[in-house]
Backbone as CSV, one residue per row, in Angstrom:
resi,resn,N_x,N_y,N_z,CA_x,CA_y,CA_z,C_x,C_y,C_z
1,MET,3.112,-10.739,3.364,2.167,-11.122,4.375,2.450,-12.539,4.821
2,LYS,2.429,-12.764,6.103,2.669,-14.058,6.642,1.410,-14.891,6.695
3,THR,1.599,-16.216,6.649,0.433,-17.125,6.639,-0.365,-17.001,7.952
4,SER,0.324,-16.737,9.060,-0.381,-16.602,10.299,-1.326,-15.379,10.265
5,GLU,-0.937,-14.331,9.585,-1.784,-13.147,9.446,-2.997,-13.458,8.516
6,MET,-2.724,-14.281,7.527,-3.774,-14.615,6.573,-4.892,-15.450,7.227
7,LYS,-4.522,-16.302,8.137,-5.461,-17.190,8.767,-6.448,-16.401,9.642
8,ASP,-6.060,-15.196,10.083,-6.921,-14.382,10.936,-7.906,-13.554,10.146
9,LEU,-7.717,-13.482,8.799,-8.615,-12.654,8.016,-9.870,-13.397,7.561
10,ALA,-10.929,-12.689,7.272,-12.140,-13.246,6.765,-11.952,-13.531,5.248
11,ASP,-12.856,-14.328,4.689,-12.799,-14.667,3.301,-12.823,-13.449,2.414
12,SER,-13.690,-12.508,2.735,-13.870,-11.310,1.917,-12.592,-10.467,1.980
13,ASP,-11.946,-10.427,3.153,-10.697,-9.717,3.234,-9.579,-10.342,2.445
14,LEU,-9.545,-11.650,2.413,-8.550,-12.362,1.635,-8.763,-12.080,0.138
15,MET,-10.020,-12.078,-0.289,-10.310,-11.785,-1.713,-9.831,-10.374,-2.045
16,GLU,-10.048,-9.433,-1.120,-9.634,-8.065,-1.324,-8.130,-7.965,-1.412
17,LYS,-7.403,-8.716,-0.573,-5.954,-8.750,-0.590,-5.430,-9.316,-1.908
18,VAL,-6.105,-10.345,-2.405,-5.733,-10.943,-3.720,-5.867,-9.895,-4.800
19,LYS,-6.994,-9.158,-4.793,-7.264,-8.125,-5.759,-6.178,-7.051,-5.730
20,GLU,-5.840,-6.613,-4.527,-4.801,-5.583,-4.363,-3.434,-6.095,-4.849
21,ALA,-3.101,-7.343,-4.511,-1.810,-7.879,-4.890,-1.707,-8.055,-6.408
22,ARG,-2.809,-8.460,-7.066,-2.813,-8.562,-8.500,-2.620,-7.225,-9.159
23,ALA,-3.242,-6.158,-8.599,-3.083,-4.806,-9.145,-1.648,-4.360,-8.934
24,GLU,-1.062,-4.664,-7.813,0.337,-4.311,-7.557,1.267,-5.047,-8.569
25,LEU,0.980,-6.313,-8.779,1.812,-7.091,-9.721,1.691,-6.501,-11.135
26,PHE,0.501,-6.084,-11.507,0.330,-5.445,-12.857,1.181,-4.221,-12.964
27,ASN,1.121,-3.375,-11.900,1.916,-2.094,-11.894,3.400,-2.399,-11.920
28,LEU,3.839,-3.428,-11.188,5.239,-3.739,-11.192,5.692,-4.238,-12.585
29,ARG,4.881,-5.042,-13.223,5.242,-5.505,-14.565,5.272,-4.320,-15.526
30,PHE,4.358,-3.411,-15.348,4.328,-2.233,-16.261,5.574,-1.409,-16.019
31,GLN,5.995,-1.216,-14.788,7.218,-0.468,-14.466,8.424,-1.197,-15.052
32,LEU,8.422,-2.523,-14.985,9.556,-3.298,-15.538,9.654,-3.120,-17.008
33,ALA,8.517,-3.106,-17.693,8.484,-2.927,-19.145,8.985,-1.547,-19.570
34,THR,8.677,-0.557,-18.779,9.075,0.824,-19.094,10.440,1.224,-18.524
35,GLY,11.065,0.297,-17.799,12.373,0.564,-17.282,12.397,1.418,-16.017
36,GLN,11.293,1.503,-15.313,11.206,2.368,-14.124,11.227,1.568,-12.829
37,LEU,11.350,0.252,-12.912,11.305,-0.585,-11.707,12.597,-0.529,-10.964
38,ASP,12.546,-0.149,-9.642,13.705,-0.015,-8.815,14.125,-1.328,-8.167
39,ASN,13.113,-2.154,-7.790,13.382,-3.365,-7.077,12.708,-4.544,-7.804
40,PRO,13.391,-5.227,-8.736,12.745,-6.295,-9.487,12.434,-7.506,-8.598
41,GLY,13.034,-7.655,-7.452,12.763,-8.755,-6.522,11.376,-8.685,-5.935
42,ARG,10.763,-7.478,-6.010,9.407,-7.320,-5.468,8.391,-8.080,-6.259
43,ILE,8.624,-8.300,-7.537,7.714,-9.097,-8.388,7.611,-10.517,-7.849
44,LYS,8.698,-11.097,-7.500,8.726,-12.459,-6.951,7.938,-12.524,-5.617
45,VAL,8.156,-11.542,-4.775,7.487,-11.501,-3.481,5.994,-11.343,-3.642
46,VAL,5.537,-10.537,-4.567,4.103,-10.326,-4.753,3.454,-11.594,-5.330
47,LYS,4.165,-12.233,-6.250,3.664,-13.495,-6.818,3.448,-14.558,-5.769
48,LYS,4.386,-14.644,-4.878,4.336,-15.630,-3.739,3.178,-15.266,-2.777
49,ASP,2.990,-13.982,-2.589,1.890,-13.529,-1.709,0.590,-13.913,-2.305
50,ILE,0.425,-13.742,-3.634,-0.818,-14.129,-4.317,-1.064,-15.627,-4.139
51,ALA,-0.009,-16.397,-4.350,-0.137,-17.844,-4.224,-0.536,-18.260,-2.821
52,ARG,0.032,-17.612,-1.812,-0.289,-17.925,-0.414,-1.763,-17.584,-0.125
53,LEU,-2.203,-16.407,-0.621,-3.598,-16.039,-0.381,-4.550,-16.987,-1.052
54,LEU,-4.264,-17.342,-2.288,-5.144,-18.273,-3.013,-5.162,-19.641,-2.354
55,THR,-3.979,-20.076,-1.847,-3.919,-21.358,-1.156,-4.777,-21.376,0.082
56,GLU,-4.696,-20.330,0.864,-5.520,-20.200,2.077,-7.006,-20.211,1.747
57,LEU,-7.370,-19.533,0.657,-8.785,-19.553,0.269,-9.230,-20.937,-0.123
58,ARG,-8.349,-21.688,-0.838,-8.659,-23.056,-1.276,-8.771,-23.955,-0.077
59,VAL,-7.886,-23.860,0.881,-7.909,-24.666,2.122,-9.238,-24.468,2.811
60,ARG,-9.681,-23.244,2.923,-11.011,-22.911,3.565,-12.107,-23.544,2.795
61,GLU,-12.011,-23.471,1.467,-13.091,-24.045,0.640,-13.217,-25.572,0.787
62,ILE,-12.080,-26.203,0.816,-12.027,-27.684,1.035,-12.520,-28.019,2.431
63,ARG,-12.140,-27.245,3.386,-12.552,-27.543,4.788,-14.072,-27.349,4.892
64,ALA,-14.635,-26.349,4.253,-16.050,-26.108,4.345,-16.845,-27.233,3.650
65,SER,-16.352,-27.717,2.511,-17.073,-28.800,1.783,-16.916,-30.067,2.573
66,ARG,-15.821,-30.308,3.271,-15.632,-31.501,4.059,-16.538,-31.495,5.267
67,ASP,-16.698,-30.301,5.854,-17.562,-30.116,7.031,-19.009,-30.337,6.600
68,ALA,-19.392,-29.833,5.434,-20.769,-30.015,4.972,-21.110,-31.447,4.648
69,ALA,-20.118,-32.177,4.122,-20.299,-33.592,3.807,-20.393,-34.427,5.071
70,ALA,-19.721,-34.028,6.122,-19.711,-34.784,7.360,-21.035,-34.584,8.154
71,SER,-21.699,-33.467,7.889,-22.927,-33.195,8.633,-24.081,-33.988,8.181
């Protein structure tokens, strides 16, 4: 998922995407452990997606607290 797509989503949608990505990462790790993983590079991509989603959530949190302090 691209960052431009993430910026268009609501906070609740971002949290849902994080939850889905973490579930996918769990499944990928499970497949890796059992030797059924076809594309090991997918693990790296999912990890980076999780980091991007969490970063966007944190940016919004900081922006909201800054706006509240300025008011």
